[in-house]
N, C-alpha and C positions, 0 to 999 in steps of 0.2 A: 504494500500500500504506500502511496506517495505521502510525503510530508504535508500534512494539512493543518499545521499549527494555526490556531485562531479561528478555525471553521468549526463551529459548534456541532453542526449536523454530522460532519465527517468524524469528529472526535467521539460523538455518541455511538456512531457505527463501529468505530475502533474498539470502544469499550465492550461491545457485544461480539466482536469478531472471535472466531474460533482459533485454536492453536495451529501453528505451523509445525509439521514434522521435521525433525532434525536427526542427523546421524553424527555422533561424536566419537571420534576414534581414540581409544584408550592407548596408553603408552606401549602396550604390547601389540598394537595393531588391531585389536578386536573392536568391531563396530557396536556402539551403544546407541540404541534407538530411544528417542524421546520426543517431547513436544515443548514448544515455546509459545508463551503469550507475551507479545511485545507491544508496548504502547506506540501509537502513531507519532506522537510528538517527541522531539528530542528531550533528554533530561535537562533539568535546570542545573547549571553548574554551581549555583549558589546553594541549592537544596536538592541534590540529586536523589532521585527515587531509588529504592532498592530493587535488586533482582533477587527473587526468592527461589531457592533450590529446594525441592521437596524430595527427601530421601524416604523411600517406601519401606514397608515392613517386609519380612521374609516372604518371598514368593507371592506377593500381592502385586498385580499389574499396575503400572503407573496410571492407567485410565481410571482406576478407582479414585484417584485424587483430582480428576478433571474438575469436578464441581468446586472444590476448594481453590484450585489454581485460578479458575475463571473468576471466582469471587475476589481473590486478591487482585486480579487484573482490573476488575470493575472498580476497585478502590485505589487504583493508581499505581500498582506495582507491576513490574515485569515478573514473569514466573517461568520456571523450568521444571518439568517432571520427566522422569526417565525410568527405564527398566534396567535392572542389573543383568549382567550376562546370564543367559540360560532362561530368562523370564520374558514373556510378552514380546515386545518389539525387539528384544535382544536375544531371542531364542534361536539356537542354531537349527539346521534342518534335522539333525539327529541328536537327541539329548542323552541317549545312553552312552556312558563312558566319557561324556563331556566333562572336562576338568574345570571346576570352579568351587570356591569355598567362600565363607564370609570374608576371609582376608582379601580375596580378589575383588569382592564387591566394594570394599573400602579402599584398598591400596591402589586399585586400577580404575574401577568404574566411578566411584564417588570423586576420586581424584581428577579423572578426566573431565567430569562435569564442572567441578570448581574451576579448573583451568579454562574450560570453554566459557563459563560465565565471566571470568575476568577479561577475556579477549573480546567476546561478543558484546559485552556491555561495559566498555572501558570507562573508568572513572566513577562507576556506580557502586555503592556498597553492596556486598553479597551477604544475604541472610539465609539461614537454613531452617526449614521445618522438618524435623526428623521423627518418623513414626517407628516405634519398636526397634528392630535391628538397625534402622536408619541412623540412630544415635551412635552406634558402634561404627558404622561405615564412615561417619564424619570423623570420629576419633582416629581412625586408621588412615585417613587421607593425608598424605604428606603436606598438602597445601591448605590444611584447615586453618592455618594462620591468616588466610585471606578473609576469613569470615568475620562479619561485624557483630551479629547477634544470632542467637539460636533459641528456637522453641522446640521442645520435644514432647511427644505424646506417648506414654507407656513405653519409654525407651529402656531397654534392658537386654540381657543376652541369654535368657532362658536357662539359668542354673536351676536345677530341679528343686533344690531345697527352698527356693524363693517362691515357688508356685503357691497359690492360695491353698490352705490346708484342705478346704472342702473339695478341691478339684485335683489335688496332687496325685492321687493314685491313678485316676483315669488319664491324666496328662502324662505321667510316667509311662504308662502302658502305650499310649498313642504315639508320643514323640520320641521316646527313648528306647522303646522295644520294637514296635511295629515298623516305624519309619526306617531305622537302620537296617533291619532284616529285609524288608521289601526292597530297599535301595541296593543292598548287596546282590539280591537275586536279579533285579532288572537293570542294574547299572545306572539307575536314576530313581527318583521317587515319583511314581505315577499318581500324584495326589488328586488330580482331577477325576480320575475314575472312582475315587473314594469320596468325592465331594468335599474334600478338606481345604484345598487351596490350589494354586497353580502347580503343574509338574515342576519338579525341583532337581537341580543337579545333585549327584551323590555327595560331592564334597560339602555342599551346603547342609544336606541332611546330616552328615557326620559332624559338622561344626555344631549343629544344634544338639544332636543326641549325646555328644561327648562334652558338652559345655561344663566347665569346671568353675569353682568358686572364684579363682583368679583366671580371668579371660585368657591370658597368654598360655596357660597350662593346658588349654583345650587342644593345642597343636603339638602334642608330644609323640603321637603315634601316626604311622603311615595309614592311609595315603595322603593325609593332610599335615604331615609332620613338618615342623620348623626346628632348626637347631637352637641350642640354648641362647646363643647371642642374639639370634633373630627374635626369639620370644621376648627377651628383655627389651629389645627395641620396639616391639609392638606396644608394650605398656608405656614406654617413654613417649611414643608418638602422640598419645592423647594429651600430654602436657603441652604440646605445641599450640593447642587451641587457647586463645586468649579471650574469646568472645564471651560475654555474659550469657548464661543459660537460664531460661525459665522452663522447668521440667514439670509437666502436668501428669498426675496419676489419678485414676478413677477407682473408687472403692470396690466396684464389682468387676474389675479387670483381673482375671486369674493369673495373667502373666505379670502385670504391672503392680505388684504389691510394693509396699513401702520398702521392704528389704531389697527387692529386685532393682528398684529405681535408684536407691542409695548405693547399691553395689557398683553400678555403672558410673554414677556421678563422682564417686571417689577417684576415678581415673583422671578426671578433668581438674587437676590440681591448680592450674593457673587460670581458671575461669571463675568468675563470681557466679555462684549457683543459688537459685531459689527453687525449692520443691514445693509445689502447690498441690494439695489433695482435695478432690472433689467427690461429693456424694451425688448420684443421679437425682435424688429427691430435691437437691438444692436448685435444680433447673427444671423441676416439674416432670422428671422422667422416672420410670421404674428401673431402667437399665440403660447403660451406655457400653460397658464392656471394653474390649480391646480395639474395636473397629468403628463404632458408630459416631465417634467424634467428627469424622470426615463426611457424615451424611449432611445434606443440605438443610435439614430441619434445624441444625444448630447454627446456621449462618447469622441469626439475629441474637442468639443467646451465648454462644461460646467463641465463635470465630473472631468477633471484635477484640477479644482478649489477646489473640495472636497478633493482630494488626497493631494494637496499641503497644505491645511489647516490641515488635520489630521496628516500628517507626519512632517510638519515643523511649524505649527501654524502661518502661514502667508497668506496674500492675494497677489498673484503674480501680477506683474505689468501689465500683459496683460489681466487681468480679467475685463470684461466690467461692466457697472453699476455705481451707485453712492452710497456713504455711507450716509444713512439717519440718523443714530445715532451711537454713540460710548459712552461707559462708562466703567469705571474701576469697579472692585469689590468694594462693600461698605467698606469692611474691609481694603482696600488698599487706602482709602481716598475719595471714592465716597460717595454718599448719596442716601439712598433708596427713599427719597422724591424728590430729585433733581438729576435725572440721568445724567444731563449734556448733553442732546441730541444736536448734531450738524449736519449740513447739508453741504456736500462738495462733490467734486469729489473723486473717489476712491483713497485712499492713495497708493502710490507705495512703496512696501517693498522689 
């Protein structure tokens, strides 16, 4: 679309325009498929608008986040959604024996998208919205230092002890027994046949099923093994992120328990972190769980919280929930070993 700055009719059309498909080539040459929502007007150099990168949950197609990305676009942001290798727009012709793990999704795919954002939207701040494993993918990306602000929803790495007690046995059976066994037989996890999620590369299934209390220890055994030095480097990479993080968890999410969210947040030692906990009843719902946050019914009740955080770095006074923990970045006087967690009602800013 041509530059139509100052023409209200064309700008209104741009706000409703659909996304453009893009192919982003990762450092190892693998093509990553995604979609971009781009404003028609050039950014204001005095107040540049952000480009928001959405990191998906494990084996959830990026199209699931279209409604959310389009809403961000209507509210003045540029937005990028993409599929990790092996999923959706980035799926190879044959998934069996295709090599990809959570590490590839972060080190290569999330990294490629951050690099793309920095070159395709020069001078604009890069913000990230990360769902579930998307928070880990951000931590693993070597260029995460480019990010200005981060919002996460249910971000964790599926260590089984952190699952909600009421669901732990069934989740252990499903994700830590059935998934790796079927993956070994088929060379990938045919999750769509089971109605669970998208078909998933075997290495991703193993990353999930083997997830340890310390994330880096997940990668001690073949075929996803990393050497000891490489494993230490994984943990250190999270500390390169300096962006403040607002981490949302929901009380009925069996993955995103307080313990699970805090376990991941402890890796981001140089980020200022706020963990906000929400009960569905506080927004008039009986359930939200791990996925419903990105349904369009929340565009008036929950999504403005994301926009306010990304644009202004604050939690608005009307946001429901309570703050479970807050800590400053370690270099600003905090401590990696003593995060200084506090529990209180949401602070009004």
